[in-house]
C-alpha positions in Angstrom: 0.0 0.0 0.0 1.5 3.3 -1.0 1.4 5.9 1.8 2.0 9.3 0.3 0.3 11.2 3.1 -1.1 10.2 6.4 -3.3 11.9 9.0 -2.3 11.3 12.7 -5.2 11.9 15.1 -4.3 12.1 18.7 -6.0 12.5 22.0 -4.9 14.8 24.8 -4.1 13.0 28.0 -6.0 13.6 31.3 -2.9 15.2 32.7 -2.5 17.5 29.7 -6.1 18.6 29.8 -6.8 18.9 33.5 -3.4 20.0 34.8 -1.6 21.8 31.9 -4.5 23.4 30.0 -7.5 23.8 32.3 -5.4 24.0 35.5 -8.3 22.5 37.4 -7.7 23.2 41.1 -9.2 20.0 42.5 -7.3 17.9 40.0 -4.0 19.7 40.9 -4.7 19.2 44.6 -5.4 15.5 44.2 -2.2 15.2 42.0 -0.1 16.9 44.7 -1.5 14.7 47.4 -0.8 11.6 45.4 -4.5 10.6 45.6 -5.4 7.1 44.3 -7.9 8.6 41.9 -5.1 10.2 39.8 -2.3 7.8 40.6 -1.8 6.6 37.0 -2.3 9.8 35.0 1.4 10.9 34.9 2.6 7.5 33.7 -0.2 7.4 31.1 0.7 10.9 29.9 4.4 10.0 29.5 3.5 6.8 27.7 1.2 8.6 25.4 3.7 11.3 24.5 6.5 8.8 23.9 4.2 6.8 21.6 3.2 9.9 19.6 6.9 10.9 19.2 7.8 7.3 18.1 5.0 7.3 15.4 6.1 10.7 14.0 9.7 9.5 13.9 8.8 6.3 12.1 6.8 8.2 9.4 9.7 10.8 9.0 12.2 8.0 8.6 10.3 6.5 5.7 9.7 9.8 4.0 5.9 9.6 4.6 4.3 13.1 4.7 1.8 13.5 7.5 -0.5 16.0 9.2 -1.6 15.7 12.8 -4.6 17.1 14.7 -6.3 16.6 18.1 -9.4 14.4 17.8 -11.7 17.3 18.7 -10.4 19.2 15.7 -11.0 16.4 13.2 -13.4 17.4 10.4 -14.7 15.6 7.3 -11.6 16.6 5.2 -10.0 13.2 5.3 -10.4 12.0 1.7 -6.9 13.3 0.6 -5.1 10.9 2.9 -4.0 7.3 2.3 -4.2 6.3 6.0 -5.6 7.7 9.2 -3.7 6.7 12.4 -5.3 7.3 15.8 -3.1 7.6 18.8 -4.9 7.1 22.1 -7.4 4.4 22.9 -10.8 3.2 21.7 -12.4 6.6 22.3 -10.0 8.3 19.9 -10.6 5.5 17.3 -14.3 5.8 17.6 -14.2 9.6 17.2 -12.1 9.3 14.1 -14.3 6.6 12.6 -17.6 8.5 12.5 -17.1 10.6 9.3 -14.4 8.5 7.7 -15.2 7.3 4.1 -13.0 5.1 1.9 -9.8 5.8 3.9 -8.4 3.0 6.0 -7.7 3.5 9.7 -5.1 2.1 12.1 -5.4 2.4 15.9 -2.4 2.7 18.1 -2.8 2.2 21.8 -0.6 4.9 23.3 -0.9 3.8 26.9 -1.6 0.1 27.2 -1.3 0.2 31.0 -4.5 2.3 31.3 -6.3 1.7 28.0 -7.7 -1.6 26.7 -7.3 -0.6 23.1 -9.8 -3.1 21.6 -9.6 -1.5 18.1 -5.8 -1.0 18.3 -3.7 -3.3 16.2 -0.5 -1.4 17.1 1.3 0.1 20.1 4.6 1.8 20.5 6.5 -1.4 20.5 5.1 -2.9 17.3 4.1 0.2 15.3 7.0 0.1 12.9 6.4 -3.6 12.2 2.7 -3.0 11.6 3.5 0.0 9.4 5.9 -2.1 7.3 3.3 -4.8 6.8 0.8 -2.2 5.6 3.3 -0.7 3.2 4.3 -4.1 1.8 0.7 -5.2 1.4 1.1 -8.0 4.0 -1.8 -6.6 6.0 -5.2 -5.7 4.5 -8.0 -3.7 6.2 -11.1 -5.5 7.4 -14.5 -4.2 6.4 -16.5 -3.3 9.6 -20.3 -2.8 9.4 -21.5 0.6 10.7 -25.0 1.8 11.4 -26.7 4.7 9.6 -29.3 6.6 11.7 -32.0 8.8 10.4 -34.6 10.8 12.4 -37.8 11.7 10.6 -36.1 11.0 7.3 -33.0 13.1 8.0 -29.7 11.1 8.0 -27.4 11.9 10.9 -23.8 12.6 9.9 -22.1 10.1 12.3 -21.9 6.4 11.4 -22.2 4.2 14.4 -19.3 1.8 15.0 -19.9 0.7 18.6 -23.5 1.3 19.7 -26.3 3.7 20.0 -28.4 4.0 23.2 -32.0 5.1 22.9 -33.4 6.2 26.2 -34.9 8.9 28.4 -32.5 11.8 28.8 -32.4 11.2 32.5 -30.9 7.9 33.5 -33.5 7.5 36.2 -36.4 8.1 33.8 -38.5 5.5 32.1 -37.8 4.9 28.4 -41.0 4.6 26.4 -41.0 3.8 22.7 -42.5 1.7 20.0 -40.1 -0.8 18.3 -40.8 -2.0 14.7 -39.0 -4.9 13.0 -40.4 -6.2 9.8 -44.1 -6.2 9.9 -44.3 -6.5 13.7 -44.3 -3.8 16.3 -44.4 -3.5 20.1 -44.8 -0.8 22.7 -42.2 -1.0 25.4 -41.1 0.5 28.7 -37.5 -0.1 29.9 -34.3 1.6 30.9 -33.4 2.0 27.3 -32.5 0.1 24.1 -29.0 -0.7 22.9 -28.5 -1.2 19.2 -25.0 -1.9 17.7 -22.9 -3.4 14.9 -20.6 -6.4 15.5 -17.7 -4.1 16.6 -19.7 -3.1 19.7 -20.9 -6.5 20.7 -18.1 -6.9 23.4 -19.0 -3.7 25.3 -22.3 -2.4 26.6 -24.4 -4.8 24.5 -22.6 -7.8 25.9 -23.0 -6.5 29.4 -26.8 -6.1 28.8 -27.1 -9.7 27.5 -26.4 -9.5 23.8 -24.3 -12.1 21.9 -20.7 -11.5 21.1 -20.3 -11.5 17.3 -17.2 -11.7 15.1 -16.0 -8.2 14.4 -16.5 -8.9 10.6 -20.1 -10.3 11.0 -22.7 -8.8 8.7 -25.5 -8.4 11.2 -26.3 -5.9 13.8 -28.2 -6.5 17.0 -30.4 -5.0 19.7 -31.0 -5.6 23.4 -33.5 -4.1 25.7 -32.0 -2.7 28.9 -34.0 -3.7 32.0 -37.4 -4.3 30.4 -40.2 -3.1 32.6 -43.0 -5.7 32.2 -46.2 -6.2 34.2 -47.0 -9.5 35.8 -47.6 -12.0 33.1 -46.4 -9.7 30.4 -43.5 -10.7 28.1 -41.9 -8.5 25.4 -41.5 -10.0 21.9 -38.5 -7.9 21.1 -36.0 -8.3 24.0 -32.9 -9.0 22.0 -32.1 -10.2 18.5 -30.0 -10.0 15.4 -30.9 -8.2 12.2 -29.5 -9.0 8.8 -27.6 -6.3 7.0 -30.4 -6.1 4.4 -33.1 -5.2 6.9 -33.7 -2.2 9.2 -35.5 -1.4 12.4 -37.6 1.6 13.5 -38.1 3.2 16.9 -40.8 5.7 17.6 -40.3 7.9 20.7 -43.0 8.1 23.4 -40.8 10.3 25.6 -41.1 14.0 26.0 -37.3 14.2 26.7 -35.8 11.1 25.0 -32.3 11.1 23.6 -29.9 9.2 21.4 -26.3 8.6 22.5 -23.8 7.6 19.8 -20.7 5.6 20.7 -20.6 7.0 24.2 -21.8 10.2 25.9 -20.2 12.9 23.7 -22.6 12.7 20.7 -26.2 13.2 21.7 -29.4 14.0 19.8 -32.8 14.8 21.2 -35.5 12.2 20.6 -38.7 13.7 21.7 -42.3 12.5 21.5 -43.4 11.3 18.1 -39.9 11.3 16.5 -39.2 8.3 14.3 -35.7 6.8 14.2 -34.6 4.3 11.5 -31.5 2.2 12.0 -29.9 0.4 9.1 -26.5 -0.9 8.0 -24.6 1.9 6.3 -23.5 1.5 2.7 -20.0 2.6 3.8 -18.1 0.1 5.8 -15.2 1.2 7.9 -11.9 0.0 6.4 -9.9 -0.8 9.5 -6.6 -2.5 10.3 -7.8 -4.7 13.2 -7.3 -8.2 14.3 -10.3 -10.1 12.7 -10.3 -12.4 15.8 -10.2 -9.6 18.3 -13.8 -10.3 19.6 -13.1 -14.0 20.1 -11.3 -13.5 23.4 -14.8 -12.8 24.9 -16.4 -15.9 23.6 -15.0 -18.3 26.2 -15.7 -16.2 29.3 -17.5 -18.1 32.0 
């Protein structure tokens, strides 16, 4: 694979944000006291910065031109790059994935001691080896299914890689909605509804009772979070898998409902009467990931 120009997208460490930029008094006090809540932030910051420097040095050594930006500054202007490299953890990878089209992505876990890095094929120690394999066409990107969401017919700009939570905007509130799959529909009350592609099946969906799927599976799935049923009542749609060719529809019965895409940072209002359609996006994410990465969760007791 020819890499003429690469975009490096990095996170800012907790130490960098809270201590150096925001100078948050409570954080600085806890840091000075050596409090357990901030015990790992300095080490994680140093590991992150060392990894970022190592990546830039490896690109320079190979004559690969690159731009770099903080993940909050990333826009949709990525089509002129041959590869996007994220430096951080899964949150950085997810942020970068949302608007990416036809450009492969490689995740680098910059601080393995504090970050799981599920999507990260590389780290500081093996980055050069992985980069060489990409250049020499010894590694090919996997195609990961993403979800396209539309509210009242308007398509949202972010493609979902991990999961979307459909719920009341207050975590203590009752989530009320109508769910439609095929020619059947059901009115439900619960703590919310998770819907996600295979990439997200090892996270919140798994914790809520969904099945772990291969990261390259061509289905998406849903699982109801804490269904609220009356005595003798049973919901038809509690959890299930949906083929790529089909879609599902959720109609809000909440005055203050909300959608949360791949975590808490991307939120859309979902008020009473709004209709949400979820379908497999036409644009898969091209990602250099281990195709067996989800398998480690399959044998858990």
